N, C-alpha and C positions, 0 to 999 in steps of 0.2 A: 376443904372443898375448893376454896379460891385458888390455893396453890396447885391443886390437881387440874383445875380448869385452865390455869395459866400454862402449865406444862403441856396440856393437850393442845392449846392454841399454838404454842411454839412448835410442837411436833408437826401439826398440820401445815403451818407456814413453812417449816423446813422442808417438808415433803414436796410442797408446791414449788419451792425454789429449786430443789433438786431435779424435779421433772422438767421445769423450764430450762434449766441449765443443760440437761440431757438432750432436750429437743433442739436447743440452740447449737449444741456441739454436733448433733447429727446433721442439722441443716448446713452448718459450716463444712462438715466433712463432704456432703454431697456437692457443695459449691466448689470445693477444692478438687473434686474428682469428676470433671465433666465427661460427657461422651467423647471418645477419641476417634470414632469411625461413623460415617453415615449409615443409615438404616433404610431398608425397604418398607414401605407402608402397604404390605400385602403383596400377593403375587401379581404379575403382569396380566392384564386382561385386554380383550380385543377392543380396538377403537374403531371409529368410522362405521363400517358396515356391521360390525358386531360379530363377524364369523370369518372363518378361513375357508377358501375353496381350493381344492386340489390343483396344484401346479399354477396357482395364482398368488400374487403378492397381497399381503394384508398389513395392518398396523396394530401394534399392541401399545398399551400405556403402562408405564411403571411409575409409582409414586415414591419419591426419594426424599428423606428428611436428613438434612445436614445439621446436627445438633452441636457441631464444634464451633469454635470462635474464629475460624479462618475459612477462606475459600477452599473447596476441595474438588479436585478433578476426579471423577469416578467413571467406571465402565459398567454399563448394564449389559449383562450377558443373558440372552434368551435362547432357549432351545426346546425342541420337541423330544419327548423321552424316547420315541422310537427312531429318532434320527440324531443320536448323541454326537456324531462326528461332525455335524454341521451346526455352527452357532452364529447368532446374529448379535452384534455388539454396537452400542451407542456410547460415545465418549462425550461427556458433558461436564460443565463446571457448575457447582452448586454454591451460592453465596452462604456466608455464615448464618447459622440459626434460621435457615429457610427451608421451605418445602417446594419441590418442583415436580410437575407431571412431565415425564419424558416419553416421547413417542419414538417408536422403533419399527422399521419395516422388517417383516419376516415372511417366509414362504413355506407352506406345507406341501411337500412334493410327492407324497404317497397317498393314493386314494384306496382305502380298504373297504370292501363291500360290507355294508351294514354298520359302519362306524360313523357315529355322529358327534363324537367328542375326541379330543386329543389331550393327553396329559403333557404338561409343560414344566419347565423349571426356570426360575429367574434368579440370577446371582449378581451381587454387587461386589466388585473387586477393586483393588488398588489400581491406579492408572497405568503403571508400567510393570507391575508384577502381578502374578496370579495369586495374590493373597486375598483370601475370601473374607469379606466383611459381613455378608448376610446372604441367606438363601431361602427361597420360598417356592414350594410346589404350587401348581395351578392346573386349571382345566379350561380349554377354549372349545368353542362350538365349531363343528365342521358342517359345510353345506355342499350338497351335490345337486346343482341345477345348471341349466344351459343358458338361461336368460335371467340376469340379476337386476333387480329393481330395488332402489332405496328411496326413502321418503324423509324429507326434512319437515317435521310437523310439530305442533304443540297439542296439548291435551284439551281440545275444544270440540264441540259438536260439529262445527263446520269442517274441521280437519278430519273428523271421523267420516263425514260424507265423501271427502276427497279420497280417503284411504279405501273406502268401499268401492269407489269408482275405479281406482287403479286395480283393486282386487278383481273386480268384474272384468276389466280389460284382460288381465292375465288369464282369468278363467276362460274367456272367449277364445284365447289362443292355446288352450290346453296346457298352460303352465302352472307350476305349483303356486299356491296363494301366499306362501311365506315370503317376506321381504325384509330388507334391512331398514332400521330406523336410526336416523342421524339427528342428534340435537346439537346445540351450539358448542357444547364441550367436547363433542366427539368428531367434529368436522376435521378431515384430514389435512395436514400441512404437507405431507410427503406426496409427491405425484404417484408413488407406487400404491398409496392407499386407495386409489381409484381403479386399480387394475382389476379387470373382471366385471366392473359395473357397467351395465348397458344403458340403463335408464335411471335418471334421478328426477323425482317429483318434489316440487317445493310448494307447500301449503301454508307455512307459517307466515304471519303478517310481515315481520321484519327479520329476515334471516341474518344472523350476526356473523358474517364472514369477515375476518381481518384481511389485510393486503396479501399475505402469503397464501391464505386459503382461497381467496378470489383468483389469484394467479394460477394455483393448482387446478381449480375448477375450470378455468378458461382453457388451459392446456388439455385437460381431459375432453372438453367439448370440441375443441379443434381437432383432436385426434380421432373422433368418431363417436363420442357419447351423445345421448339424447337428453335434453333438459326439458321437463314438462312443468309449466308454471300454471297454477290455478289462480288466475288473476281476479277471481271473485273474492279472494282472501289476501293475496300478496300485495304489499305496498308497491306502487309503480316506481317510486323514487329509489327504493331498495334495489329493484332490478336494474335500474339505470346505473347505479353504483356498481352492481355486480358484473354487468356485461358491457357497459360503456356504449359505444356507438352501435354495437350489434343489436341493441334492444329496439330503439326507435318506435316506441309505443306511447301514444298520448291518450289519457283517460278522459272521456267526455262526461259520463255520469254513471250512476249505479241504480238499477231498477229491480223490482221484484215481480215475478211472473207466476201466475197460476196456470197458464197454458203456454207450453213451449212447442213450437212448430219448427222442426228441423227441415232444411232443404239445402240445395246447392252443394253437392259433393263434387270435389275436384277429380277429373278423370285421369290425372297423371299419377294417381296413387296405384301401387300394386293391388291387384284384385284377386287374391287367392281364395276368397270365399264365395265367388260367384255373384257378388252384388252388382246391380246395375250402376251406371255412372251417375244416375240421379235417383232420388227417392224422397219421400216426404213422410216424416214420422211426427205424430202429435202426442205430447205427454201432458196429461191433465193431473194436477195435484191440488190438495186442499191447503197444505202448508207451502207458502210461496217459495220459489227458487230464485236466488239472487243471480243477476247478470250484470257484469260490468261492460258498458258499451265503450268501445275504443276505436281509435283510428291508428292503423299500423302500416308504416311504409316498408315495403320490401317483403311482406309476408304473403303467402298464398292461403286463401281461405278455403277450407275443406267443408265446413258446416256453417250455415248462417241461420240466425233466428230473427225474424222480423226485419230482415235487411241488414242486420249487424253481424259481424263475424263472431261465431261461437267457438270455432276450432280452427286454428291456423298454424302455419309453420314456416320456417325459413332455414336455409343452410348456414352453418357457421364452420368454416373449414370443411372437414370431413364429417362433422357432426351436424346437429340441427336443434333448433329451439322450437318447442311446441307450446302454444298458448291456448288455454281453455278459459273462457270467460264466464262459464256457467257453474252453478253449484253442482256438486257431484251427483246429487239425486237425479239429475236429468238423464244420467246414463245407467242408473240402477233400477229405475222404474221399468216395468214390463214392456211398456210402449217404446222405450228407448233402446231396445236391443240392437236395432240396425245402427243407431248412432254410436253405441258402444263398439260395434264392429269397425266402424270408420275410425273411431278413437284408437282402437287397437292397431289398425294398419298405419296410422300416422305416428303414434308413439313408439311402436315396436315393429317396424316393417321387416327387420331381419327375422324376428321370431315368427311373424305371420307368413314368411316365405321360406322358412327353414326347410332344408331338404336333407333327407337321410343320406344322400350320396354326395354331400358337399363338406368342405372344410374351409377354415379361414386361410387366406393366401399365405400368411406367415407360417402356418402349420405345415405347409408343403416343404418348407426349408428343412424342417426337422424330421425328415423321412429318409429312407435309403437313397432316394434320388438326390436329396440335398447333400448327404454324406459323400455320395459318389462325385458330385460336383466339387466338393472340397478336395477330395483326394486327387482329382484331375488337375487341381491348381498347384499341387505340391511339385516343386521343380525337381528335376533330376538331370544328371549329366552323363553323357556317354563318351566313350573314347573318341577324340576328334579325328576327322579325316586325315589331318596332317600327321598325327601320331601313327595311325594305321598305315598310311602311305610310307612313312619312314621305316617302320618295322618290316613291311613287305618288301620295300626297296632294298633294305639291308639283307633280307633273306635272298632276294634275286641276285644281288651282287656277290654275296658269299657263295651261292650256288654256282655262278659262272666262274668265279675264281677257282673254286674247288674242281670244277669240270676241266678247266684249262690245265691246272696242275696235274690232274690225273691223266689227262691226254698226253702231256709231255713225258710222263713216266710210264706210259702204256699200261696204266692200271684203271682204265675207264670203267671196268666192271664194278668198281667201288662207288660209282656215282649214285646208285640206287640207295644203299644204306645211308650214305652221307646226306643225300637229299632228304630222306625221311627224318634223319636226326635234326637237320636244319629246320624242317617244317614243324617238328615237335617243339623245337626251341622257340620259333617265332610265335607259335600258338601259346606257349607258356608265358611269353612276355606280354602278349595281349591280354591274357587272362589275369595276370598279375596287375597290370595297369587298370583293368576294368574293376577288379575287386577293390583296389585301393580307392578309386574314384567313387565307388558305391558307398563307401563309408564316409565320404566327404560331402554329403548332401547338406546344404546350408539350412540351419534351423529357421523355420518360417512360421508365420501365422497367416493362414489363408482364410478368406471370408467370402461369403455370399450374402448380399444384403437385399432386402426388399424395401424400397423407398415408396411409401404410400403418400403421394403428393396430391395437391389440389391446384388446378390452374389458378394463377394470379395470387397464390399464397407464397410468402417469402420463407416459410418454414415447412418442415415435413417430419413425419415419424419414420425412423429407420429401425427395422427389425432384421435380425440376421443370425447367422451361426458362424462362430469362429472355429477354425480347426488348427490347433497348435501342434507342430511337429518338431521334434528334436531327435537326432540320432541316438543320444544317450538319455538316460533317466535324469529328470531335473524337476525342481520345484520353482514355481513362478508366482508372482503377485500380480493381480489384475486390479486396476483402479481407474477412477474417473473423478474429475472435478466439475463435470457438466451434467450431472444427474444421470438419468437412465438406470440400467441395471445389467448385470451379467449373471448367468446361472450355470456353474459347473455341475454337470450331471454326476451322480454318485450311485453306483449299482449296489453297494453294500454298506453296512455300518462299520466295517473294519477299514483301517488305513489311517493316514495322518489326520489330525484335527485341523479343520479349516474354518476360518471365521470371516464373516463379512462385517467390516468395521465402518461405522458411519461417524464422521466428525462434523458434518453439517447436513443441510437438507439436500445438497447435491454433490457431496464429497464422500466417496466410499472406496474401500479396498478389500478385495478378497486375498487373504494371505495363505501361503503354503499350499498352492494348488499343484498336485503332482502331475507330471507328464510322463507317461510310460515311454520306454525307449523305442524309437523307430515305429511309432504308432500315432495315428491321428486322434487327438483329444477334442471332440466337439463341445462347444460352449454356446448356449443361447444368449443373446443380448438384445437390448433395445436402447435407442438413444434418440435425441432430437437434433436436427440439423437445420441451419439457416443458410439461405443462398443470397448472393449479391443481387441477383434479379430473379423474380419468380418465373416459372414456366408459363408461357403464353400461347394459347391456341387461337387461330383464326381460320376456322374450317367452315365450309358451306357445301351443300349439295348442288351439283351442276349436271350438265348433260352426260359426263363420263362417270359420275359417281360422287365421291366425297373428295374435295380438293381444298388446298389452302396451305398455310405456313405455320410453323411453330418456332418459338424462340426459347432457347435453353440457357440456364445459368452458365457462367464462365467455368471452363474446365470440364464440362460434361459433353461428350460426343456420342449421341445415340446411334445404335446399330441393331440389326435384327428386330425391326419393329413389327408388331402384329396387333391387330384389334381382336380381342377375345369377346365373343358374344355367346348368348345362351345356347345356340344350336350349331354354330360353326365358327371357325376362326378365319380372319382375312389378313393376307399379307399386305404390308404398306410399302409402296414404292416411294423412295426418298431421293432427293438431290440436294446437295449443299449449295446455299447461296452465300452472299457476303456476310450477312448477320442473321440468317434464318435458315430453316430447313423446309424445303418444299415437299408437300405430301400429296399423294394421289392414290385413291382407293377405288377400284372399279369392280363391277360384278365378276369379271374374269379372274380377280385376285382371291376369290373365295377358295379356301384350301380344303382338300379332302381330309377326313379324320386321320389323325396321326402324322400329318405333315404341317410344318410351321414356317416354311420358307418357300418362296417362289423360284428357287434355283436349286440345281442339283450339286452345286459346288459346296462342299462341306469342309470348312476349316476346322482346326481343333477347337477353337472358341465356339463355333457354331454347333459342333457336336455336343459340347458341354451345355450350351443353351438348350439344345433339343432334349437333353436329359431332364431338365427341370420343367420345360414346357410340357413334355409328355406327361409328367406327374400332375401338373396343374390343369391342363387344358384338354386332355383327351376326352372326347365326347363318347361315353359308353352308351351302347344301345342294347336293348333287350335281345336275347338270343331267340331265334325263331323256333328252335326245337324245345325250349323250356318255358318261354314267356317270362324269363327272369327280369325283374325290375332292377334298374340301376339303384344302387344303394343297399341291395340285399346282401346277405352274408356271402354270396358268391361273387360280388363285384367289389372294386376298390373305390373309395370316395375321391371326388375331385374338388377343385376350388369353387367356392360359391361366388357367382357373379350377380350383382344387383343391377347391372346395366352394362352396355358396351364399355369395355375398358381397354385403354391403350397401354400396351406393355412394350418396353424397350430396355436394352442393356447399355450401361455406361460404365465409366470409371467409378471406383468406390467413393462414397461420401465420408467425410471425417466423422468417426463415431465418438471421438473424445476418450476412448478407452486406451489406457497405457498398460504396457506389459513390462515387468522387470524380472529377469534381464530381458533386454530388448530383442525381439525377433523380427526378421525381415518380413514386412507386410506385402501380401499379394491378394488378388481377388477382384470381384466384379459386383456391380449393383444392378438389380432388376427394378425398374420403375413401374409403378402401377398408377395410372391417371384415368379418372373417369372421363369418358369422351364428351367434350363440350363442342356443340355445333351451333353456329349462328344461323339466323333465319335467312332464307333465300329471298331475293327481291321478287315482287310480282312480275310475271312475264318470263321468268327463268324456266328453261326446260331442265328437268331434273330426272335422274335415274338413281334409285335407292337399292343398293345390294340387299339381297333377301335376309342375311343374318341381322341387319339393322332394322328390320321390320318386326316388331314384337307380335307374338301370337298368343291368344288365350281362347278357351272354348267359349263359343257364343251361348248366351243364356236362352234356353228355350222352355216353352210350356208344353203341356200335354196337348193343348189345342193346336199349337204350332206344328207339333210332330204329326198329329192326325191330319191336319190340313195339307201338309206337304207330303204325306205318305211315307214317312221315314221311321225306321226302327233305329233307336240310338242306345247302344249298350255303353256302359262305363269303360271305354277303352283308353281313356287318357287320364293320367294322374297329374294333377296340377302341383301336388306337393313335390313330385319328382321331376316335373316338366318333361314327361316322356310318355309315349304310347307303350302298351304291353300287348302281348299276344292273346288273341281270342279265337274261337272256332266258329261262332255264329255270325250271321250277316248283321252288319251294322253300318250306320252312317255317322259322320262326324262333321260338324260345322265349326270352322275356326274363324275368329275375328282377328284380322290382321290390322294392327294400328300403325298408321304411318307416322313418322316423326313430326312433331308439332312445328318444326322449322320449315316445313314445306306446305303447310296448310293455309288456306284451302287449296286443294289440288284438283285440277281438271285432268283425269287419267287419260293417257294416250295408249295404254296397253300394259300388260303385265305378263310375267313368266312364272309359272308355278314349278317349284323344284320339289319333286315327289319321289321318295324312296320307299318302296313297299315290296314285300314278298307275299303274294297271294296266289299260290299255284292252283291252277284249274278253276280260278274264279274270274269273274268280270268285275271291273271297278269303274263306276260312273263318277266323273268329275263335273262339278257344277258351281255356279255362283248364285248369289241371291240379289235380285234387283226388284225394287218395288214389291217386296214381300212375296216374290215368286221365284221358283227355281229356273235358272238359265243353264241348260246342259252345255258342257264344253267338249268333253271327249269321253269315250269308253275305251278302257285298256283291258285286254284279255290276258289272263295268266301272267301278270307282271312279276318280275323278279329282279329288283335292283333299281338304281336311280334313273329317273327320266325327267325331261323338262317339257312343259306344255304351255304354249302361247295362248294368252287370253285376250280377246279383242276388247277394245275400249268400250264398245256398246254393251258389253256384258258386266261392266264394273260399275259400282255405285259407292261413292265415298261419302260417309255421313259427316256431320259437323265437327266431330272429334277425330276424324281421320280413320274411321273404321271401315274395312272392306270384308265382306262375308264370302268365304270360299269353303266348299266342302267336298266330301267324297262319300260314295256308298259302295261297300264291298258286299257282293252278293254271295250266297251259298253256292257251292259247286253242284253239278248234276248228281242226283241220287244221294243227296246229303242226308245223313241220319243223325239227328241231334243226340240220340242216346248212345251212339257209338263213336265218341270223340277220341281221336288219337293225337299224339304229339305232332305228327306229320300234317294234320289238318289245320293247325294254327296258322293264322296270318298275322303279320306284324308290320307296322309303319315305323320307319326309322327317321324319316325327314319329311317335313311338310312346311315349306317356306315360300314366300311370295316376293318376287322382285317387281317393282312398280316403276313405270315411267310416266311423266305427265308434265303439265305446266302449272306453275304457281299462279294462283289467281288473287285478285285484290280481296281484302278481308270481308267485304260486303257480299262476296259471292258464295259464302258458306251455305251448306245444306242445313236441314233442320230435322234430322232423324235421330232417334235414340240409338247410341253407338253400340250397345251390347245386347240388343234384343232382336228377335226375328221380326215380330210385328210391332206396330206402334200401338201402345196401350195407354 
């Protein structure tokens, strides 16, 4: 028994030793055979906003694990399955035995109806060879919305209140409630990650943006984005770090309120919802609402609570910073509906004023008008006059010599056939030379740029379209080391594989872009440009109109300058000075629709400018025979204007985009500058051209209409900013708001510019003064534009520059409402007010409510 037990123990010990030896050998084998290639940690997923939007850039994240013992350079290749010929590549170096999260810009270019996801594929390959190391399929979310909002938030009840407030704002504007959510790990480093984002709300206490992310956010903000900060939650020092000197906010203290009384709405806001310029809303709650009381320099207050700013904003470049100091529940309570409307107009003014008949200015470049502009820039050569003269001279000399020779031999009858033969020969020579030169067109890259600049800003965003032309088929590479992007359009999934390769945050290359022979290949692009000196405006209203000077950066000479306004365009008279350009804009310079210059001399350049101006600025009017609204399926959209805009043409700005092989660059740049006007001094006599006087419908009550004896049909669409045809009698009262730079104004007279077709009807024109109608003139059967002088004693300017003027279109004789025909419609095409007056001291302001008929 003892021997058997000893043998059993030895067997067990031996088995354990063998197992340990086997495990050790296996472990040593694994150590001797490490991973030889990096691997993907799953498929690439969306970063930043969390979704892709059609024809917008987004960012994806790929996780890479380098399990080797050396640095490895890898290429991450990302593509959409329905766009296999277009790939997006990021080249990075991964340290040994390390994991890295790699960001990569990509763009989904096809919007399919009803499609809310896109299948993708992510591949990791060797740096200089297409040797596949790993491959992962994936799915990304697609989003189809016109106004994109994202929130930087944490999972706290206070953040939820802010999210509900932003949701309520979007709901008030008729926008989808879905939004993007950005946390610290998903904040974009690439500028392209912000493409398509309109509004960013920050509610988290301390947003963790590094230096690169802060710089990208600032560039997005300067380029036109809107940043909304819920300062009841966000740390003030974090915002100072994020925005620097543009912040300028000092926190006094923080209080809690059970009663929130809103007041003091700023009248400079767009007013698409018919709100008055002032209101008072009281919100009563059981659970207190937090308010941070602040002092903010350079901000305009839109809403105030107990004398402290609750909602305020300021411009930053072409964008703006919006600060809300109240808890979000103040806007979601039923009593805070009007306050939510104001919040919506401040945070998303473009969405609140969106028009069905408008487009972004840069979108006008990517239209047939933009392509035609590019084609007109492509150079061509014709047979020179010297060559033609030489050939024709040789023909004449040969004809004379042959004639003399035939005369000497008395065979002059042969001059006819010989002359015809010489003519055919000369024609053949000219055709040969012409065909030869036709095939010698120089390869060029033509460009039309839109420079969206801001006065006093040393930088601007450049959006444009490149048109590459070569006589023969060729492949080129596009690249930049200054950021931005380029987008070669692709009409099908067949053709050569092309890749956009990123080697750094601002270094990219499109490879293998094919150029068809003797055809223009348009490519969209965007870049940032800096100037040695910014554009400076020094303009004021005076007795003639708008006058002053402008200073331009070195190397840019403006020409064909025009001011584009909501209802008409105005030509700008310019004269060059030593270091500035003198500007003069008078009421006589208002242009008829379809005209963009105050001269009949049309050079080739001016004709090209007119092509794009016509696409961008043509003011479409409803047709009298149909009552068609601008923006309907029967009309074409035009560029959206959020205020008077100065447009002018100059030489191209450097885009930083290089082309290999190099093509000869030609093209022009169109500048878009918001009109900035300085205040006129008291005592100055001013005249304001009517397109620069904003107009909106006056807000009336049923009591107002009954007291004034007016029938007011809905004949004006504020969403489209246009009248439409109706058949019944109706009045309309417009509130014309004078520029704040001339307020307070003592009116000396006005001229009403009125364009109406109301056949067989009478039209009464009137003003409102002291809450009573003041008749001006009656027009019988008007058909076309007319001007009506209004005396000074019929005008009343309120404390915010509002002047009330209206018209009443009567029914014709024997009018039968039940038998309405197209021919009985009447339509207003133009309703504008030119005002002259004297600027008064500030203490002389009136005290009437600017957007109402009666004082209530």
